[in-house]
Every structure is written in C-alpha cells, then in structure tokens.
C-alpha positions as CSV (number, residue, x, y, z in Angstrom):
1,M,6.1,6.0,-49.0
2,R,6.2,9.9,-50.0
3,Q,8.0,10.8,-46.7
4,I,10.6,8.3,-47.1
5,A,11.5,8.3,-50.1
6,N,11.3,9.9,-54.0
7,L,10.8,8.2,-57.1
8,V,12.8,8.1,-60.4
9,I,10.8,7.1,-63.3
10,I,12.5,5.3,-66.5
11,A,10.5,5.1,-68.9
12,S,9.4,5.5,-73.0
13,V,8.8,9.5,-73.7
14,L,6.8,12.2,-71.9
15,N,5.2,13.3,-75.0
16,P,2.3,10.7,-75.6
17,D,1.8,12.4,-78.8
18,L,5.6,11.5,-79.8
19,S,5.0,7.4,-79.4
20,S,4.0,5.6,-82.2
21,D,2.0,3.1,-80.3
22,A,-1.7,4.1,-79.4
23,E,-1.4,2.0,-76.1
24,E,1.5,3.3,-74.6
25,A,0.3,6.7,-75.6
26,A,-2.4,6.0,-73.6
27,E,-0.4,4.6,-71.1
28,I,1.7,7.8,-71.0
29,R,-1.9,10.3,-70.5
30,K,-2.6,7.4,-67.8
31,M,1.1,8.6,-65.7
32,H,0.5,12.3,-66.4
33,A,-3.1,12.3,-64.8
34,L,-1.9,10.2,-61.7
35,I,1.1,13.0,-61.1
36,E,-1.1,15.5,-61.0
37,Q,-4.1,13.7,-59.0
38,Y,-1.8,12.5,-56.4
39,E,0.7,16.3,-56.6
40,L,3.3,13.6,-57.5
41,R,5.9,17.2,-58.6
42,G,8.3,17.5,-56.5
43,S,8.8,13.9,-55.3
44,L,9.2,12.6,-58.6
45,R,11.8,12.3,-61.8
46,W,10.5,10.6,-65.2
47,I,13.2,10.3,-67.2
48,G,11.5,10.3,-70.4
49,R,13.8,8.3,-72.7
50,F,15.6,4.9,-73.3
51,L,19.0,4.9,-71.5
52,D,22.1,3.9,-73.2
53,K,23.9,1.5,-70.6
54,E,26.9,4.4,-69.8
55,D,23.7,6.1,-68.1
56,S,22.2,3.1,-67.0
57,G,25.2,2.2,-65.0
58,E,25.2,5.6,-63.5
59,V,21.3,6.0,-62.9
60,Y,22.3,2.9,-61.0
61,R,25.3,4.0,-59.2
62,V,23.4,7.4,-58.5
63,I,20.7,5.4,-56.5
64,V,23.1,3.0,-54.7
65,D,25.0,5.7,-53.0
66,R,21.5,7.0,-51.8
67,R,20.6,3.9,-50.7
68,G,17.8,3.6,-52.9
69,I,15.6,0.7,-54.5
70,F,15.3,-1.1,-57.8
71,V,11.2,-2.0,-58.9
72,Q,10.7,-3.6,-62.5
73,P,6.6,-4.2,-61.6
74,A,6.0,-5.4,-65.2
75,L,2.9,-7.7,-65.8
76,F,5.7,-10.3,-67.2
77,E,9.2,-10.6,-67.5
78,A,10.7,-12.8,-70.1
79,F,14.4,-12.6,-68.6
80,G,15.5,-9.4,-66.9
81,L,18.7,-7.8,-67.7
82,T,17.5,-5.1,-66.0
83,I,17.3,-6.6,-62.8
84,L,20.7,-8.3,-62.9
85,E,22.0,-4.9,-63.7
86,A,20.8,-3.3,-60.4
87,M,22.0,-6.6,-58.4
88,H,25.4,-6.5,-60.1
89,S,25.3,-2.5,-58.8
90,G,24.0,-3.5,-55.4
91,L,20.6,-2.2,-55.5
92,P,17.7,-4.2,-53.7
93,V,15.5,-4.9,-56.4
94,F,11.5,-5.7,-56.3
95,A,10.8,-7.6,-59.6
96,T,7.7,-9.0,-61.1
97,Q,7.0,-12.9,-59.9
98,F,6.3,-13.6,-63.3
99,G,8.4,-14.5,-65.7
100,G,12.2,-14.7,-65.5
101,P,13.1,-12.8,-62.0
102,L,11.4,-16.2,-60.2
103,E,15.1,-17.9,-61.5
104,I,17.1,-14.5,-61.2
105,I,15.7,-13.5,-57.2
106,E,15.3,-15.5,-54.0
107,D,12.5,-14.0,-52.1
108,Q,13.3,-12.3,-49.2
109,K,16.8,-13.0,-49.4
110,S,18.5,-11.8,-52.8
111,G,15.4,-9.6,-53.7
112,F,11.6,-9.6,-53.1
113,L,9.4,-10.7,-55.7
114,I,6.0,-8.8,-56.2
115,N,2.5,-9.0,-57.5
116,P,2.0,-6.3,-59.4
117,T,-1.9,-7.6,-60.3
118,H,-1.9,-6.6,-56.3
119,P,-0.9,-2.9,-56.1
120,E,-1.8,-2.9,-52.3
121,S,0.4,-6.2,-51.7
122,M,3.3,-4.8,-53.9
123,T,3.5,-1.4,-52.1
124,G,3.2,-3.0,-49.0
125,K,6.3,-5.0,-49.4
126,I,8.6,-1.8,-50.7
127,R,7.0,0.5,-47.6
128,D,7.8,-2.3,-45.1
129,F,11.0,-2.5,-46.5
130,L,12.2,1.2,-46.4
131,R,10.9,1.6,-43.2
132,Q,12.9,-1.4,-41.7
133,V,15.6,0.1,-43.5
134,S,14.9,3.8,-42.1
135,E,14.9,1.7,-38.4
136,E,18.1,-0.4,-39.1
137,Q,20.1,0.7,-41.9
138,R,22.0,-2.7,-41.7
139,Y,19.0,-4.4,-43.4
140,W,19.6,-2.7,-46.8
141,D,23.7,-3.4,-46.6
142,E,22.1,-7.4,-45.8
143,I,20.1,-7.3,-49.1
144,S,22.3,-5.5,-51.4
145,T,25.4,-7.7,-50.4
146,K,23.1,-11.0,-51.4
147,A,21.9,-9.0,-54.4
148,R,25.5,-9.1,-55.5
149,Q,26.9,-12.5,-54.5
150,R,23.7,-13.9,-56.2
151,A,24.3,-12.0,-59.6
152,Q,27.7,-12.5,-59.6
153,T,28.0,-16.6,-58.6
154,H,24.9,-17.5,-61.1
155,F,24.3,-14.7,-63.3
156,T,27.6,-13.4,-65.7
157,W,28.9,-13.2,-68.9
158,E,31.5,-15.9,-68.2
159,L,28.9,-17.8,-67.0
160,H,26.7,-17.4,-69.4
161,C,29.1,-18.0,-72.4
162,N,30.7,-21.0,-70.8
163,K,27.0,-22.4,-70.9
164,L,26.2,-21.4,-74.6
165,T,29.3,-22.6,-75.7
166,R,28.3,-26.0,-73.7
167,F,24.9,-25.9,-75.5
168,T,26.3,-25.4,-79.1
169,K,29.0,-28.4,-78.6
170,V,26.4,-30.8,-77.8
171,Y,23.8,-29.9,-80.0
172,G,26.5,-29.7,-83.1
173,F,27.5,-33.1,-81.9
174,W,23.8,-34.1,-82.0
175,R,23.7,-32.8,-86.0
176,Y,26.6,-34.0,-87.0
177,S,26.4,-37.7,-85.4
178,I,22.9,-38.1,-87.1
179,S,24.0,-36.9,-91.0
180,G,24.7,-39.3,-93.2
181,H,28.2,-37.8,-93.3
182,A,28.6,-39.1,-89.5
183,K,27.1,-42.6,-90.0
184,A,29.5,-43.1,-92.6
185,R,32.5,-42.3,-91.2
186,L,31.5,-44.3,-88.1
187,S,31.1,-47.4,-90.2
188,Q,34.6,-47.0,-91.6
189,Y,36.0,-46.0,-88.1
190,C,34.6,-49.5,-87.0
191,H,35.2,-51.5,-89.7
192,L,38.8,-50.2,-89.3
193,L,38.8,-51.4,-85.5
194,Y,37.4,-55.0,-86.5
195,Q,40.6,-55.3,-88.9
196,L,43.0,-54.0,-86.7
197,Y,41.8,-55.4,-83.4
198,F,39.4,-57.8,-83.6
199,K,39.6,-59.6,-86.9
200,E,42.2,-62.2,-85.3
201,R,41.1,-62.6,-81.9
202,A,37.4,-63.5,-83.5
203,A,39.4,-66.1,-85.7
204,A,41.1,-67.5,-82.7
205,M,38.3,-67.9,-80.7
206,L,35.9,-69.6,-83.4
207,Q,39.2,-71.8,-84.3
208,R,38.6,-72.9,-80.1
209,Q,35.2,-73.6,-79.8
210,Q,35.1,-75.9,-82.7
C-alpha cells in the first residue's frame, strides 16, 4: 500500500509525556516504534492534536481532492460522527463493523465495514480498493457518490432534529397522560361529553327499552 498511498493520522498528541492517560501514552510509544520499525517517515503525516470542525472540514476536502479514503479502525464505535462527516464530504469510508457504523454504512455499496481484530483482512480490503481505483478511477467516484447519497438521505441534522422532536413529543405526551393532573382532566372531559351529548340519548334509549 505504501506504493499506492500515503497515510495521514489524526490522533492525540505526538509526545507520550504530554498524555495524562497511561494507556494512551503506551499506545503513542507503540506508534513511534512502528514508524521507526517500518521506516514510515516520509510516507506518513501524524497530526498530533484534535482538530476543530473548520480544520476537520479542510482535511476532508484535501483528501477528497486527492481521491483518498477515510479509515476508522476503532475496536468499537458507539455511533460514528467522523464517519458521517467523511461520507458527507464524499470520502469512501472504511469503518469498524462493531457498533454504530453497521447502521450507517451499506457494506460494499456506500462504504466498507472492516474488522480491526483481523488486521490482514482489514488491510486486504483497503489494498484491494486502492488497487481497483488505480485501474478504474470511476470506482472511486461511484463509492464517493453513494457515500454522499447515503449520508444526505439518512443522516442529516434536519432528519435528526425531526426524529428527536417526534420522540420528545411522544415521551412528553406519555408522561403527561399518566400523571394525576392528566387523569383528572380526562375525567372532567368525559363528564362534559356525557352531559352535552350522551345523557339525553342514554335517557331516550332507556325509555324505549322500558
């Protein structure tokens, strides 16, 4: 893959001494060891800080312009906001199959699900995609278009707000409907209906039956 593409890593800090988390510091040291072991300097750019939204958008656009890909190899991802950001930008996405990405990505159509616990299988998927794109550039365009379509038709702020509002209304109505105040109002409403519409009819039906 080093002959086909360079690697950009956006994660944490470069200096493990600056990390307040012992596990994270150990992973940072492991990263540096791997870079040295495989002589990756010159093929890799490690952005050692968390980017704000404006900078993140620029990174996505730069990678799209170079017809790159986005890889999210987490062992588990609760939802996947960065995955959606990349898809909205038009990047082909490779994301963990454990967690939220299962709902976001249609595997082999609008992106690719990967198993980070099987590195050879994961890198094999990425390598095969990059090779196919080098032979048939329209394939990158196809996945890019489907990624945008999937994100724009199923995962937008407007859709999210509409669903949230709907759930809030249902939850609010349920809480109100089981409250003592609501039950009292319902009893008053039923009594009013009876007095206005059903009392005379009930009396007339009773007379006919007698």
